[in-house]
MARDRENBA-832992 format. One record per residue: residue in one letter; x, y, z of N, C-alpha, C in turn. Coordinates in steps of 0.2 Angstrom, whole numbers, plus 2048, in hexadecimal, padded with zeros to 3 digits. Layout:
! MARDRENBA-832992
AXYZXYZXYZ;...
This chain:
! MARDRENBA-832992
M8CB76A9948CB76498E8C4764988;Q8BE76798D8BA76598B8B776B986;R8BA7719878B97769858BF77697D;S8C47759808CB7739798C576E972;S8C376A9768C07659728BC76996D;R8B77699738B176F96E8B4775969;G8B97789698BC77A9668BF777961;K8C37719628C476D95B8C076C956;Y8B97699588B47689568B176E951;V8B27729558B077994E8B477C94B;A8BB77C94C8C177D9498BE777943;L8BD7719438BB76C93E8B776B93B;A8B276D93D8AC7709388AC776933;L8AE7789378B177E9338B577E92E;L8BB77B92F8BD7759288BA774923;L8B676E9278B176A9208AC77091D;C8AB7769218A777691D8A977C918;G8AF77C9188B37809128B577F90E;A8B87769128B97739098B2773906;V8AD76F9098A77709058A5775902;A8A677A9038A577E8FF8AA7818F9;A8AF77F8FB8B677F8F68B27798EE;I8B17738F38B176E8ED8AB7708E9;A8A67748EB8A07778EA8A077C8E4;L8A57818E68A67868E48A77858DD;Y8AE77E8DC8B177E8D58AD7778D4;L8AB7748D38A57708D08A07738CC;R89C7778CF89577D8CC89B7808C8;P89477E8BF8957838B989778B8BC;G89B78C8BE89B7958C18A07978BA;P8A379E8B98A47A18B58AE79F8B5;F8AF79F8AE8B879E8AF8B97A18AA;G8C17A28A78C17A28A28C47A98A4;K8C47AB89B8C67B489C8BF7B88A1;P8C17BE8A08BB7C18A48B57C489E;E8B07C68A08AA7C589C8AB7D089A;A8A97D18958A97D88938A47D9890;A8A17DD8918977E08908957DF889;E89D7E388389C7E387D89F7DB879;R8A07D687C8A27D087989D7CD879;V89B7CC8738947C68728947C086C;F8937BB86E8907B686A88A7B7866;V88A7B48608857B585A8837B085A;V87C7AD85B8797A48578787A7852;P8787AA84C8727A984786F7A3846;A8677A58438647A184086279F83A;R8657A38368617A782E86A7A882C;N8687A882686E7AB8228707B1821;L8717B38268727BB8288797BB82D;S87D7C182B8847C18328827C7835;Y8837C88398827CE83E88B7CF841;L88F7CC83E8967D18418997D683E;V8957D883989A7DE8368967E483B;I88F7E283988C7E983D88D7EA845;L88D7E484988F7E48518957E984F;G8997E484E8A17EB84A8A07F084C;Q89E7F284789A7FA8478987FD84D;W8937F884F88F7FC8558957FE85A;G89C7FA85A8A07FB8618A17F4863;F89D7ED86389D7E68648A37E4862;E8A57DE8678A97D98648A77D2866;P8A57D185C89E7CC85D8A37C485B;V8A17BF85E8A27BA85A89C7B6857;E89C7B48548967AF84E8977A784D;G8927A384E89079C84C88D79884E;G88D79384C88678E84F88878D851;L88378885588378485E88877F85A;E88877C85588D775853895776855;R89477D85089B77E85189C781859;M89A78485E89A78586389B780869;T89877B86889877786A89E77386A;S8A27728628A976E8628AD772863;E8AC77B8658B377D8658B277E86D;L8B077C8718AC77A8788B177587B;R8B376F8778B576A8788BD767879;D8BD76E8738C57728708C8776877;K8C377B87A8C677E87E8C677C884;V8C07798868BF77688E8C077088E;P8C376C88F8C676388F8BF762895;G8BC75D8938B87598988B075D897;A8B07648948A97678948A4762891;S89F76189489975D89089376088D;E89376788F88F76B88B88B76A883;A88776B88588476B87B87E77087C;G87F77387587A779871879780874;V87478287787678987B877788880;A87978288487E78288B885783888;A88578288288F78288188F78987E;A88A78A87988D79387888F79687E;L88979488488A79888B89179888E;R89179288E89978F89189F79088E;L89F7928878A57938828A479A885;A89E79F8848A07A78848A47A988B;D8A17A38908A47A58958AC7A3897;W8AC79E8938B679C8918B97A488F;S8B67A58888B97AB8878B87B288A;G8B37B288D8B47BA8918AD7BD88D;H8A77BB8888A07BE88789D7BE88A;A89A7C688A8967C589188F7C288C;F88E7C38868887C18838857BB880;V8817B987E8817B487787B7B5877;A8797BA8718707B886C8727B5867;F86B7B186A8677AB8658637AE862;E8647AC85985E7B08568597A8855;D8537AB85384D7A685384B7A285B;P84C7A686084E7A186684579C868;A84179E86583E799868840792864;Q84579185D84678A85C84B78885F;H84E78986785278886A85278486F;D85678087285477D87885577F87D;W852781883856785888854782890;S85177B890852774895859776898;G85677689F85E7768A486377B8A5;L85C7818A08637878A186078D8A6;D86278F8AC85F7928B285F7978AF;I85979B8AE8587A38AC8547A68B2;A8557AD8B28547AF8B784C7B18B6;G8477AE8BB8407AF8B783C7AC8B1;G83F7A78B183B79F8AD83D7A38A8;L83D79E8A683C79E89B8367A4899;P8387A68968327A989282F7A888B;T82A7AC88A8237A98878287AC87E;F8297A987A82A7AD8748277AD86F;E8287B386C8217B68698257B7862;P8207B685C8227B78558277BD854;H8277C28578297C78568317C785A;H8327C185F8397C186083D7BC85C;R8417C085A8497BF85484D7BE85D;F84E7C385E8547C08628547BF86A;A85B7B886F8597BA87585F7BA876;V8617BF87C8687C087E8687BD882;V86D7B888586D7B688B8757B788D;S8767B98948797BD89987F7B5899;A8867B589B88B7AE89C88F7B38A1;G8927AA8A28987B08A78967B18AD;D89A7B68AE8997BA8B58917BE8B6;L88E7BD8B28897C28AF8827BC8AD;A8837B88B187F7AF8B187B7AE8B7;F87C7AE8BD87A7AA8C28757AD8C5;P86B7AD8C286D7A78BD86D7AB8B6;H86D7A78B186D7AB8AA8677B18A9;V8687B88A68637BC8A78617B989E;M85C7B989C8597BA8948567C0892;T8587C688C8547C988B8527C7883;L84D7CC88084A7CC87A8487D187A;N8497D18718467D886E8407D886D;P83D7E086E8387E286E8337E3869;K82F7E186882B7E186182F7E985B;P82E7E68598327EC8518317F3852;S8337F88528317FB85282F7FD846;D8297FF84682580284282B80583E;V82F80A84083480F83B83980D838;M83D80983F84180783E8437FF841;A8437FB83C8437F383F8477F083B;G84A7EB83B84E7E68388517E183C;P8557DB83B8567D883E85C7DB842;S8607E083F8687E28468647E6849;V85D7EB84885C7EB84D85C7E9853;D8537E48528537DF85585A7DC85C;L8607DB8598637D985C8667DD861;L8667E385E86A7E98638667E9869;A85E7EB8668597EC86C85A7E6872;A85A7E187085C7DA8768627DC877;L8677DB87686B7DE87786B7E487E;F86C7EA87A86A7EE8818687EE886;A8617E988685D7E788C8617E3893;Q8667E189086C7DE89486F7E389A;E8707E28A08767E58A387B7E08A1;P87F7E88A38817EC8A28827F289D;L87D7F089687D7F18908787F9891;A8727F689486C7FB89686E80289A;S87480089F8768068A187C80C89E;A87E80889788080D89287B81288F;L87680F88F86E81388C86E81A890;R86F81989886C81C89D86F82489C;D86D82A89E87082F89E87682F8A2;D87482F8A987B82C8AD87E8288AD;P8838288AC8898228AC88981D8B1;G88981F8B688981E8BD89181A8C0;S8948188BA89C8158BD8A08198B5;P8A78178B78AC8178B28AC8128AE;E8AA80D8B08A98068AA8A48078A7;V89F80B8AA89980B8A589A81189F;M89F8168A28A081C89F8A6818897;L8AA81489B8AE8128958A980C88F;L8A58088938A180588E89E807888;R89980E88C89781288889C814881;G8A18178848A481887E8A7815879;K8A780D87A8A98068768A3807870;L89C80987589680486F89380C86F;E89681186D89481986C88D817867;A89281485F88C81285A88881085B;G88880B85E88480786087D809865;I87D80E86C87B81386C878815868;R87B81A86387681E86087081B85D;T87381685986D81485686881085A;V86780E85F86280E86685E813866;R86181A86785F81E86785A822862;S85F81F85C85A82385685581F855;V85481A85884D817856848819857;R84981C85F84382186384482785F;E84982B85B84A830858845832853;A84882A84E84282884983A82A848;E83982784F83282485082E82C854;A833830856831835858830839850;R83583784B83483C84483083A83F;V82E83484282583083C82083483F;A81F83384581983684981983D847;K81C84084681E84784281B84883C;V81C84483981C845833815842833;L81283E83680C83983580583F838;E80A84583D80484A83F805850837;T809851836809856831804851829;S80584B82B80184C8227FA84C826;Q7F784882D7F284982F7EE84F82E;A7F28558327F085C8317EF85E829;R7F285C8277F285C81D7EA85B81C;L7E885581C7E385481A7DB85681E;T7DB8598247D885B8297D9863828;T7DC86482C7DB8698307DE87082A;T7E386E8267E187481F7DD873819;E7D887181B7D18718167CE874819;T7CC87A8167C78818187C0880814;A7BE87A80F7B887C80D7B4877813;T7AF87B8147A98768167A0877811;P79E86F8167A286B8187A986A817;A7AE86781C7B58648197B285B818;P7B985C8127B48568117B8850818;V7B68478167B684581C7BC83F81C;L7C283D81D7C983881C7C483181D;L7C482B8177C38278177C882081B;G7CE82281C7D181E81E7D9824822;G7DE8208257E08228287E9824823;V7EE82B8277F282C8237F7826821;R7F781F8257FA81D8247FB816820;E7F48188197F18138167F081580D;A7F281580A7F28158037EA812802;M7E68147FF7E08157FC7DD8147F8;Q7D98117F27D68127ED7CD8107F0;T7C98157EF7C58167EE7BE8167EA;I7B88117E97B480F7E27AD80E7E7;A7AA8127E57A38117E679E80F7E4;L79B80B7E77958047E47918047E5;A78B8017E07858047DF7828027E3;D7837FF7E877F7FF7F07808037F4;G7818097F178380D7F87888107FB;G78C8067FD7948058037998097FC;L79F8088007A580C7FC7A88057FD;L7AE8037F97B47FD7F97B98017F8;L7BC7FF8007C48028007C77FD7FF;V7CF8007FB7D27FC7F87D97FF7FC;T7DD7FC8007E17FF8077E77FB805;N7ED8018077F47FC8067F67FE80C;A7F97FB8117FA800817805802815;M80480981880B80D81680F80C81E;R81480B81D81880C82381F811820;L81F81582682681882682A817827;V83181582483881282783C814826;T84281382A84981682984D81082D;T85481182885A80D82885D80B82B;N85F81682C86281783286281A837;G85A81D83985982283C85A82983A;D85D82A83585B83283185783282B;D85882D82485382F82284D82C822;T84982E81F84182D82083E82A81B;Q83B82281983A82081083581C813;A82F81E80E82881A80D82781380B;S82380F80E82380680981F80580B;F81D7FF8078147FE8078147F6809;T80F7F580B8107EC80D80B7E8808;T80E7E380580C7E27FF8047DD800;R8037DD8057F97DC8057F57E3803;H7EF7E17FF7EB7E97FD7E27E5802;D7E27E98077DB7E58097D57E9806;L7CF7E48067CA7E68027C67E7807;S7C17EE8077BD7EE80E7B67F280D;Y7B37F180F7AC7F380D7A97F7811;V7A77FC80F7A180181379C804812;P798800816790802815790809816;A78A80C810788810810786815819;G78A81B81978981E82078C81B826;A79081682479481282A79C81782A;D7A08188317A581A8337A981882D;P7AE81A8287B081A8267B7815827;I7B881682C7BE80F82E7BD80A835;A7B780C8397B48088407AE80383C;G7AC8068357A88058317A87FE82C;R7AF7FE8297B27F78297B17F3828;T7B07EF8237B17E58217B47E381D;P7B97DB81B7BB7DB8167B57D8813;C7B77D980D7B27D88077B47D1803;T7B17CD8097B87C48057B37C47FE;S7B07C57FC7AC7C57F77B17C57F2;L7B67C97F07BC7CC7EC7C37C97F0;L7C37C37EC7C97C07EF7CB7BF7F4;G7C67BC7FA7C87BD8007C87C2807;G7C97C98027C87D08067D27D2807;S7D67CF8017DB7D28037DD7CF7FB;I7E27D27F87E87D07F67EF7D17F6;E7F27CC7F57F97CD7F67FC7CE7F0;Q8017D27F18067D57EB80B7D37EC;T80C7CC7E58137CB7E38167CC7DF;G8167D27DA8177D47D68137DD7D2;A8127DC7CF80C7E17CC8077E57D1;R8087EA7D28017EC7D87FB7EB7D2;P7F57E87D77EF7E57D57EC7EC7D1;L7E67EB7CC7E47F17CB7DD7F07CA;L7D77F37CF7D17F57CF7CD7F87CA;V7C97F77C67C47FA7C27BD7F97C1;P7BB7FE7C57B27FF7C67B08007BE;S7AA7FC7BE7A58037BB7A48067BA;T79E80C7B679D8117B77978127BE;R79480D7C078E80C7C47908097CB;G7968077C97998037D07977FD7D1;D7937F97CC7907F37CC7957EC7C9;A7987EF7C879C7EB7C57A57EB7C6;L7AB7E77C57B07E97C97B57E27C4;V7BC7E57C17C27E17BE7C87E27C3;I7CA7DC7C67CF7DD7C97D67DA7C6;H7DA7DD7C27DE7D97C07E67D97C5;H7E67D17C87ED7CE7CB7EF7CA7C8;E7F87CA7C87FA7C47C67FA7C37BE;G7F67C67BA7F57C47B57F07C37B2;V7EA7C37B87E57C07B67DF7C77B7;S7DB7C67B37D57CC7B47CF7C87B6;R7CC7C87BD7C97C77BF7C27CA7BC;V7BB7C97BC7B67CC7BD7B07CB7C0;Y7AE7D27C57A97D07CA7A17D47C7;T79C7D37CA7987D77CA7947D67D0;L7917DC7D17907DC7DA7887DA7D9;G7867D67E07817D37E377D7D77E7;E7787D47E87747D57EE7787D67F5;G7767DA7FB77B7D98007807E07FF;G7847E080678A7E38077927DF805;C7917E48007987E07FB7987DA7F7;N7927D67F57937D17F27937CE7EE;F7997D07EA79D7CD7E579A7C97E2;V79B7C87DB7997C27D579F7C07D3;H7A17B97D27A77BA7CE7A47B77C8;R7A47B97C57A47B97BC7A87B57BA;G7AE7B47BA7B37B07B87B97B47B8;D7C07AF7B17C47B57B17C67B57A9;I7CA7BB7A97CE7BC7A27D47BD7A3;R7D57B97A07DF7B77A07E17BA79A;V7DE7BE7947E07C178F7E77C678F;P7EC7C67927F07C97947F17CF792;L7F37D57967F47DA7957F97DC790;E7F87E078B7FE7E47888027E978A;R8057EA78680B7EF7898037F7788;K8047FC78C80180178D7F980078E;Q7F67FB7927F07F97907EF7F8797;D7E87FC79C7E47F87A17E07F27A2;P7DE7F07A67DB7E97A67D27EC7A3;G7D17F47A27CB7F279F7C57F67A2;V7BF7F879F7BB7F97A47B47F57A4;P7B17F47A87AC7ED7A97A57F27A8;S7A27EE7A479A7F07A17967EB7AA;S7917EE7AB78B7ED7B078B7E77AE;A78C7E57A878C7DC7A878F7D87A9;G7957DC7A879C7D77AA79F7D77A3;T79F7DB79E7A37D97987A67DE799;V7AE7E07967B57E17977B77E4790;A7B67EC7917B97EF78B7C37F278A;R7C57F078A7CB7F07897CC7F5785;L7D37FE7867D67FD7827DF7FD780;R7DE7FA7777E57F97777E9800772;L7EE8027757F28077747F880476F;G7F88017687FF7FE764803803765;D80880275E80E80575C80B809756;D80780275180480674C7FB80874C;D7F88047517F08047517EF804759;S7E88047597E680675E7DF801760;A7DA8017657D57FD7617D37FB769;I7CB7F87677C87FB7707C57F376E;A7C67EE7747C67E67727C17E5778;L7BC7E17787B67DE77D7BA7D777E;I7B87D47867B97CF7877B57CF78D;K7B27C678E7AD7C37927B17C0798;P7AF7BE79D7B27B97A27B27B379D;G7B57AF79D7B97AA79B7BC7A8795;D7BD7B07917C07B178A7C77B078C;E7CA7AE7867D37AE7877D67B2782;V7D07B377E7D57B87767CE7BD775;A7D17C57777CD7CA7747CA7CC770;L7C47CD76C7C07CF7697C17D6767;D7C47DA7617C57E17607BD7E475F;L7BA7E87617B27EC75E7B57F275B;V7BA7F375C7BE7F87557C67F9756;R7C47FA7517CF7FA7517D17FF74B;S7D780274C7D68097487DF809746;T7E380B73F7EA80D73F7EC813740;S7E681573E7E581F73F7E2822743;L7DB8217457D78247497DE820753;G7DC8257567E082275D7DA823761;L7D981D7657D381C76A7D581F76F;H7D28217737D282177B7CB82077F;Y7CD8217877C782178B7BF81F789;P7C28187887BC8137867B681378C;A7AE81678D7AA8147947A481078F;W7A080E79779A80C793794810793;L79281078E78A81478D785810791;D78780B78E783804791785800790;D7807F97927827F37917847F078A;T7837F47857857F277D7887F977B;T78A80077F78A80277A792807780;L79580877879C80B77D79E815779;I7A081977F7A181D77B7A881E77C;A7AD8217777B68217777B6828772;V7BC82A7777C08307707C682D76D;S7C48307677CA82F7617CD83675E;D7D483475F7D883875A7D783C755;P7D88407507D784274A7DC83E744;P7DB83973D7E083673C7E783C73A;D7EC83973A7F283E7387EF843730;P7EF84872E7ED8487267F4847723;D7F284671C7F78427167FA84A713;D7F784E7147F78577117FB85A718;P7FF85E7198008617217FC86971F;D7FB86A7197F78707197F087071A;A7ED86671A7E686871C7E486A720;P7DC86C7207D88707277DA86B72E;E7D986F7327DB86D7397D686573B;R7D785E73D7D485B73E7D1859746;H7CB8597477C885974E7CA852751;D7CB84F7587C884B75A7C184A759;G7C084475C7B984075B7B683E761;L7B183D7617AC8397687A8833762;L7AA82D7657A88277627A2823766;F79E82076379981D766799818761;L79B81176779A80B764796804768;S79580176478E7FC7677917F5765;T7917F376B7947E976A78F7E6765;E78B7E67637867E575E7887E8755;H78E7EC75678D7ED74F7967EF74E;P7987E974F7A27EA7507A37F0749;D7A97F27497AB7F47447AA7FB73F;R7A47FC7467A48027427A080874A;A7A180F74679F81374D79E81C749;L79981D74E79682274D79B82774F;R79E82D74F7A183374D79D838750;I7A083E75679E8457557A3848756;D7A384C7517AB8507517AB856757;A7AF8557597B285A75D7AE86175E;A7AF8657577AC8697547A686C75A;N7A186875B79B86875E79B86E763;F7A186A7687A586E76F7AA87676C;A7A187A76A7A688076B7AB882767;G7AB87E7617AE87E75E7B787B75F;N7B787A7657BF8757677C186F764;P7C786E7627CB86A75F7C9862761;T7CB8647697CE85E76D7C485B772;I7C68567727C28517787C784D77C;H7C58507837CA84D7887C784678C;T7C284578B7BD84178F7B784478F;A7B483B78E7AB83B78E7AA835795;V7A48387987A283079F79C83079A;P79682C79E79082C79C78D82F7A3;A7898327A27818337A577B8307A3;P7768337AD76F82E7AA76B8327A4;P76782D7A076482E79A76083579B;G76083979575B83F79475583D794;P74F84279074884179074683E789;K74D83D78574B83D77D75283577D;G75683577F75D83277E764830781;P76882D78376D82F78676F833786;R77483578F77683B78F77D83B790;L78383D79078A83F79378C843792;I79384579679784979979A84C793;V79D84E7917A484E78D7A7853790;Q7AE85678D7B48597917B985978C;S7B886178B7BB8637857BD868788;R7C68697887C986E78A7C9870791;S7C58767937C38787997BA87A79B;Q7BA8767977B18757987AF86E799;L7A986D79B7A686879C79E86B797;Y79C86379679686578E79285E790;R78C85E79378785A79278485878A;V78285478878485278177A84B784;D77884E77E77084C77F76F849776;L76D84277976D84177276483F76E;P76284076A75B84076975A83B768;R75C83476775A82F76775E828769;S75E82076876282076D76581C767;V76A81B76C77281876876F811762;P76C80D76676A80875F765809759;E76181075A75E814755764816752;L76981A75376F81C75077181874B;F77481274D77680F74A77480A745;A76E80B74676780774076980D738;S76981273B76C81A73676F817730;L77681373477B80F72D77880B72B;G77380672976F8017267747FD725;K7757FB71F77A7F771C7817F871B;K7857FD71B78C80271978F7FC71F;R7957FA7197997F571C7A27FB71E;P7A57F77217AA7FA7227B17FA71D;P7B57FD71C7B87FE7197BE7F8716;A7C07F770F7C37F270F7C97EF712;D7CD7F77157D27F67177D57F671E;G7D07F271F7D07F17277CD7F772C;E7CC7FC72A7CB80472F7C3801731;P7C18017367BB8027377B6806735;L7B18067337A980C7307A9812735;V7AC8167357AB81C7397A5821734;V79E82273879A82673479B82C739;D79C83373779983A73C79383A73B;V79183B74378883D74078784573F;D77F84573E77D84B73D77A84E745;T77E85274677C85374C77685974E;R77285B74976D86074C76A85F74E;E76685A75176285875576685A75D;W76B85775C77085976276F85E767;T77285C76B771863771779861775;F77D86777578486777878186E77C;T78286C78478087278878887178D;P78C87878C78F87979278C87A798;L79387679C7908787A379387B7A8;V79987E7A779E8847AC79B8897AB;Q79988D7AE7968937AB7A08987AC;D7A28987B17A98987B17AF8947B2;N7AF8937AB7B388F7A67BB8907A7;D7BC8957A87C589A7A87C88957AC;R7C988F7AC7CE88C7AF7D38897AC;L7D688A7AF7DC8857AD7DD87E7AB;D7DB87B7B17DB8747AF7D58717B2;M7D286C7B07C98677B27CB8617AF;G7CB85D7B47C78567AE7C58517B2;S7C584B7B27C18457B67BA8487B6;P7B68497B37AD8487B57AC8417B5;A7A68457BA7A283D7BD79A8417BF;V79583D7BB78E83E7BE78B83B7C3;A7878407C678283B7CC7808377CC;P77C8317CC77882A7CA7708307CB;R76F8357CB7698397CD76A83D7C5;G77083E7C47708437BE76E8487C1;D77084B7C67718537C77738557C6;L77C8547C97808577C87878537C4;V78D8567C27928537BF7988567C6;A79B8547C67A18547CA7A88537C5;F7AD8587C77B38567C47B985B7C8;R7C08587C77C685E7C77C68637C4;I7C786A7CA7C986E7C87CE8717CB;R7D58757C57DA8787C97D88817C9;L7D78847CF7D688A7CD7D988F7CF;E7DF88F7CF7E68917CC7EC88F7C9;D7EF8917C67F78907C37FB88C7C8;K7FB8877C98018817CD7FF8817D4;I7F68817D57F487F7DA7F18787DA;P7F18757DD7EF86D7DB7E686F7DB;P7E38687D87DC86A7D87D78697DD;E7D386C7DB7CC86A7E07C68657DD;I7C28637E27BB8607DE7B68667DF;A7B38647D97AE86B7D77A78667D5;V7A28697D679B8677D279986D7CE;V79486B7CA78F86F7C778886B7C6;P78486E7C478086C7C377E86A7BB;L77B8637B877B8617B47788637AE;T77386A7B077186E7AC7758737AD;G7788757AC77F8787AD78087F7B3;G7828817B37838897B778988A7BA;P78788E7C179088F7C37928877C9;M7998887C979A8827CC79B8827D3;R79B87E7D779C8807DD7A487C7E0;V7A887E7E57AF87B7E37AC8767EA;L7AD8717EE7AF86D7F37B486B7F7;T7BB86D7F47C186C7FA7C28717F9;R7C58727FE7CB8797FE7D0878802;N7D68767FE7DC8768017E28757FB;S7E78727FF7EF8737FB7EF86A7FA;L7EA8687F77EF8607F87EA8607EF;D7EC8597EB7EA8567E77E68537E7;D7DF8547E67D98527E57D584E7DC;R7D58497DD7D58467D87CD8417D7;D7CD83E7D17C883B7D17C18387D4;P7BC8407D37B883F7D77B183B7D5;T7AB8357D77A88327D77A38337DC;F79D8337D87978337DF79682B7E2;T79282D7E87918277EB78A8257E9;A78781E7EA78181C7E577A8217E7;D77A8247EC7748297EE77682E7EA;G77A8337E977E8367E577E83E7E9;K77E83B7F077E8427F67858437F6;S78B83E7F779383F7F879683C7F2;I79D8407F27A183F7ED7A783D7F2;V7A98377EF7B18357F27B58367EA;F7BD8357EE7C083B7E87C88357ED;S7CD8387E87D38377EA7D583D7ED;T7D983D7F27DD8427F37E783E7F4;F7EA8447F27F18407F17F58467F4;Y7F98447F97FD8477FE8028467FF;Q80884A8018118477FF813848809;V81384280681684080D81E84380F;D81E84781382484981882A849817;T82E848814836846815837842811;T83383D80D83483780783083B803;D8348377FA82F8387F58288347F3;W8238367F88218317F78188367F7;S8158347F280E8387F18078327F3;V8048347F77FF82C7F97FA82E7F8;A7F582B7F57ED82C7F57E88297FA;I7E582E7FD7E182E8027DA82F7FF;G7D482B8007CF82A8007CB832803;R7C78378027C38398057BB83B803;M7B783B8067AF83D8047AD843805;V7A98457FF7A784E80579D84D802;P79A85180579584F8047938567FE;T78D8547F878D8597F37888607F4;G78485D7F87828677FD77B8657F6;S7778607F57748617F176F85C7F4;
């Protein structure tokens, strides 16, 4: 009897335990409804974007809606359901057989009361999507976040895909060994999505190869000795400005190589332009510091690209951005620019911001349909003052010889008689103290050449100013016999003609000297001359052979054989001397593989003098 009673008690206890377990199983919020399928997902978007089409193309079976809509639908589908918000979306997914719910902008949702494996993670700014497991996969819920977006292939859809494929069993479909027939079946359904995930890695490898090739072009293919030094990396476009204090101002714009589908590669650039200062002798990358005296050290591009134009000596600067030209002069200390004021005179068609003098006055060239002019504008001016204007002379390339004198190139007026003798270009001297007047040097002074390409100032000679003039394939040093004010004084009281044209007087050049500089000048193309501050060298761009990109070369200011400082297959342009004259900074344009972009990077090479 005792044994029988004990058996009855044991049997009764087992029955009670089973009943309690059954009740607990019934009451707990476990899976119910349709069985979950890994390719079936809910998406809760937070922005005005829809992901249904792209997810469908990738093989998923998506449903999309907001939390309010899902909460309402749960009430209709599951009588007595009390969940709301995130919990309602997960409960509805469980009922309808959707294995995952993707929440956009997860940091904006309330996750309280949810049992998440490992606890709720910390949401970083790049976490655009959180994917949470539902139904049979939710004991506890597993939350996965998209990793930091790839620099190569990015976008909200790619972020969503990355967060989804971080979940099991979706992650198993990416592995080489499928492991089971179920995974093989899932892989077949999601083949397009799997290709997209893998294409991100392939695109990153392809872009890395493009960058490696670009780096090699800029370094290992250079055969000059010593080799030029890169002033930046291949991921940034750059404008380099040599400053009067010996440092460099670098204007950089970061480049990204991106792809939308993993097959094609395109270059894009950020809208921020960083203004950095490199002291003389410092490493051009590690030694950079923000030049905060210029617009806080960066410019945000909202429309047209900002334009920066320095003075010849690098002691003044014009920054044109958003319709305003800001004028700066360089003070004492590293990159210590002083804002002299703004110019709000709008730029007209075919017009650039102008060239500043060391004192901050800006000379602007205007090329109209019927006339051309060189105007002077000072900070604070709202109207430009024409220094010289002509309907018959074409004006080009103004440059400051000093703070009161400009030089420019003029086209000859069209002859009324087609049988008239050939007319020549002219080199004009303009004075801020003598508006509407110009002294003219005929191009015939340059070995009879009819054309002048450009002219730049040089340090003064023993008797007066000097400048370098390019005429065809030769550079000439021009020595004036006296100062420009003395030359203008010879005009006496002559007045401009009544037709509105400036008074242009041809100068007697018998006391002038015109010295050709380059001995071996049988070259196809040359240009962009610049003179060393100490007056011993002239740098210029030179094309050594037909269809070969130009190199950078120097020639003594006294004349002689040129020395070529670069030897490569790249496009080298716009040389400028550093303040001590010991180095030349210049722009090198290189083609980015697999794109249509040619990007400028700064380089520097010693002059060897």
